[in-house]
C-alpha positions in Angstrom: -21.5 -0.6 39.0 -21.8 2.3 37.1 -17.9 2.9 36.7 -17.2 -1.0 35.6 -20.2 -0.6 33.1 -18.5 3.0 31.7 -15.3 1.6 31.9 -16.8 -0.8 29.7 -18.4 1.5 27.2 -14.6 3.0 27.2 -13.3 0.1 26.8 -15.3 -1.0 23.2 -15.3 2.3 21.9 -11.1 2.2 22.0 -11.3 -1.1 20.9 -13.3 -0.7 17.7 -11.8 2.5 17.2 -8.5 1.1 17.0 -10.1 -1.9 14.5 -11.5 0.5 12.1 -7.4 2.7 12.2 -5.8 -0.2 11.5 -7.7 -1.1 9.4 -8.0 1.5 6.5 -4.1 2.2 7.3 -2.9 -1.2 6.4 -5.2 -0.9 2.8 -2.9 2.2 2.0 0.7 0.5 3.0 2.9 -0.6 0.7 5.9 -2.1 3.7 5.3 -5.9 4.1 6.0 -6.0 7.9 4.0 -2.9 8.9 1.0 -4.8 7.3 1.4 -7.9 9.1 1.9 -5.6 12.2 -1.0 -3.0 11.6 -3.1 -6.8 11.4 -2.0 -7.5 14.9 -3.0 -4.3 16.2 -5.9 -5.2 14.7 -6.5 -8.3 16.2 -5.0 -7.2 19.5 -8.6 -4.6 18.8 -11.1 -7.8 18.5 -9.2 -9.2 21.9 -9.7 -5.5 23.5 -13.5 -5.8 22.6 -13.9 -9.8 23.4 -12.9 -8.0 27.1 -15.0 -5.0 26.6 -17.8 -7.2 26.6 -17.2 -9.5 29.4 -15.9 -12.4 27.2 -12.2 -12.8 28.8 -11.6 -16.9 28.3 -12.8 -15.9 24.4 -10.5 -13.1 23.9 -7.5 -15.5 25.5 -8.8 -18.4 23.4 -8.3 -15.9 19.9 -5.3 -14.9 21.6 -3.7 -18.7 21.4 -4.9 -18.9 18.1 -4.0 -15.2 16.8 -0.8 -16.4 18.1 -0.6 -19.3 16.2 -1.2 -18.2 12.5 0.4 -15.0 12.6 3.3 -16.4 13.2 3.2 -18.2 10.8 2.4 -15.0 8.9 5.5 -13.2 10.6 7.7 -16.5 8.8 6.4 -17.1 5.7 6.6 -12.9 5.7 10.6 -12.7 6.9 11.2 -15.6 3.9 9.7 -13.1 0.9 11.5 -10.5 2.3 14.8 -13.1 2.3 13.7 -14.2 -1.3 13.3 -11.1 -2.8 16.9 -8.8 -1.9 15.5 -7.5 1.2 13.3 -5.4 0.3 9.7 -4.9 2.4 7.9 -3.2 -0.6 5.4 -5.1 -2.0 5.3 -3.1 -4.8 8.9 -4.4 -5.9 6.8 -8.1 -5.2 4.7 -9.7 -8.0 4.1 -13.2 -9.4 5.9 -15.2 -6.2 3.9 -17.6 -6.5 5.7 -19.4 -9.0 9.6 -18.5 -7.1 7.5 -19.7 -3.4 4.6 -22.3 -4.6 4.9 -23.6 -0.9 5.1 -20.4 1.1 2.3 -19.2 -1.2 0.2 -21.6 -0.1 1.0 -21.6 3.8 0.7 -17.8 3.3 -2.5 -17.0 2.3 -3.3 -20.1 5.2 -3.2 -17.9 7.3 -4.3 -15.1 5.3 -7.4 -16.7 5.2 -7.2 -17.9 9.2 -6.9 -13.9 9.6 -10.2 -13.3 7.6 -12.3 -15.6 9.3 -12.6 -18.2 6.9 -14.9 -21.4 8.2 -12.7 -24.7 9.6 -9.6 -22.7 9.7 -7.8 -21.4 13.4 -9.0 -18.0 13.4 -13.0 -18.7 12.4 -13.9 -20.1 15.8 -11.9 -17.3 17.6 -13.4 -14.8 16.0 -17.2 -16.3 14.7 -17.7 -17.2 18.5 -16.7 -13.5 18.9 -18.8 -11.2 16.8 -22.2 -14.3 17.5 -21.9 -13.1 21.4 -21.6 -9.4 20.7 -25.1 -9.7 18.4 -26.3 -10.9 21.7 -25.9 -8.0 23.2 -28.2 -4.8 22.9 -24.8 -2.5 22.2 -27.2 -0.9 19.0 -27.1 -1.1 15.9 -23.6 0.9 15.8 -21.9 -1.5 17.1 -22.5 -3.8 15.1 -21.9 -1.9 12.1 -18.7 -0.8 13.0 -17.5 -4.7 13.9 -18.5 -5.5 10.7 -16.7 -2.9 8.7 -13.8 -3.9 10.5 -14.2 -7.7 9.9 -14.5 -6.1 6.4 -11.4 -4.3 6.4 -9.5 -7.6 7.3 -10.7 -9.5 4.6 -9.6 -5.9 2.1 -6.5 -5.7 3.1 -5.5 -9.4 3.1 -6.3 -9.5 -0.5 -4.7 -6.6 -1.5 -1.7 -8.2 -0.4 -2.1 -11.8 -1.3 -2.7 -9.7 -4.6 0.0 -7.5 -5.1 2.4 -9.9 -3.7 1.4 -13.2 -5.4 -0.6 -12.5 -8.3 0.2 -9.2 -10.2 2.3 -8.5 -12.0 6.3 -8.8 -11.8 7.4 -5.1 -9.7 10.5 -4.8 -10.6 12.1 -6.3 -7.5 17.0 -6.7 -7.6 16.7 -10.0 -7.0 14.7 -13.7 -6.4 16.6 -16.7 -5.0 14.6 -19.9 -4.0 14.9 -20.3 -0.5 12.2 -23.9 -0.2 15.5 -25.9 -1.0 16.2 -24.6 2.6 14.5 -26.7 5.5 15.8 -24.4 8.6 13.0 -22.1 6.6 10.2 -24.1 5.6 10.6 -26.8 8.2 8.5 -24.3 11.5 6.6 -23.0 8.5 5.0 -26.4 7.3 4.9 -27.2 11.0 3.0 -23.9 12.0 0.8 -24.3 8.9 -0.6 -27.6 10.4 -1.1 -26.0 13.8 -3.0 -23.3 11.7 -5.5 -26.0 10.6 -5.8 -28.4 13.6 -5.7 -25.7 16.8 -8.9 -24.1 16.2 -11.7 -26.6 17.3 -8.5 -28.8 19.0 -8.4 -25.3 22.0 -11.7 -25.0 21.5 -12.5 -28.5 23.4 -10.2 -27.5 25.8 -11.4 -23.9 26.2 -14.8 -24.7 26.3 -16.2 -28.5 27.6 -19.9 -27.6 27.2 -20.9 -26.1 23.8 -21.9 -22.3 23.7 -25.6 -21.4 23.4 -26.4 -18.5 21.1 -29.5 -17.6 19.9 -29.2 -14.9 16.9 -31.8 -14.2 14.2 -30.6 -15.7 10.3 -29.9 -12.5 9.4 -26.6 -11.7 12.0 -26.0 -15.4 12.3 -24.9 -15.0 8.7 -23.6 -11.4 9.0 -19.9 -12.3 9.2 -19.7 -14.5 6.3 -21.8 -12.5 4.5 -19.1 -9.8 4.9 -16.3 -11.8 4.3 -17.9 -12.8 1.2 -18.0 -9.7 -0.2 -14.9 -7.9 1.0 -13.7 -10.2 -1.0 -15.5 -10.1 -4.0 -15.2 -6.1 -3.9 -11.9 -6.1 -3.4 -11.0 -8.4 -6.4 -13.2 -6.4 -8.3 -10.7 -3.6 -7.7 -7.3 -4.9 -8.2 -6.7 -1.6 -10.4 -7.0 0.3 -7.2 -5.3 -1.7 -5.6 -1.9 -1.6 -7.2 -2.0 2.3 -7.9 -3.3 4.0 -4.6 -3.4 8.0 -5.6 -5.8 9.3 -3.3 -3.9 12.1 -2.2 -4.6 13.2 1.5 -6.3 10.4 2.0 -3.5 8.1 1.2 -0.8 10.6 3.3 -3.5 11.0 6.4 -3.9 6.6 6.6 -0.4 6.3 6.0 0.1 8.4 8.7 -1.9 6.5 11.0 -3.8 9.3 11.3 -1.1 11.8 12.7 -0.9 9.7 15.6 3.1 9.5 15.7 3.4 13.3 15.5 0.3 13.6 18.6 1.9 11.4 20.4 6.3 9.9 20.2 7.0 11.7 17.7 5.9 15.6 19.0 6.7 15.6 22.6 10.6 14.0 21.2 10.5 16.7 18.6 10.2 19.5 21.3 12.0 18.2 24.2 15.1 17.1 21.6 14.8 21.6 20.3 14.8 22.4 23.8 17.8 20.4 25.1 
């Protein structure tokens, strides 16, 4: 029993740090595919966080909903990369909503679902994880870190939307209209529909009986409050979102806290030199 509690606490710590690290790194990242991959890492941390609390069915529920809107996000990113001259740097984007109106709507729909905006697929699983976590007595630090990680998700999602669709044109090589190709737009439209309706449907299938939650008012509205505040903060810092010049902080975050050097790259360099 004591060993089980220790493993749960260790998994809880690792999952929270994974969510925090991936969120911070995504804010300083300019590669479109890396940003989406880091958001996937953050949501995997959310699933492990749910497992550490013993909410196994809820982690599987979040896995299903996340798979649907994240597949939509990757497809939209592929269309943008293909249409913008095969560049992945979001600094080369800007104003793409004029060239890709349908992809813009679908990608923002996936981003909003990722942030946990009410009545989208991600809201039904993510908000339930947060509310049930608030019922556990892990202390104020765990709750605060959980809400900070939710805020980081909103921050890098709004930054991605601003630099890609709203901000000034970054001077990419070419812009081609890909929305006339139904083989590209068809799957995007289908996944957009599933991102809208899969949340309640999967919730009814996974949880046939309602989940009873007792929380004070400030914790009940905590997730939505942090999402709304993060959205307003990032919209007011559009200049910072466009040009990060934070020196060592940006380098430290861009290199994923030097984890590649401490794990795979460092070991490979030593062994290859000796060979």
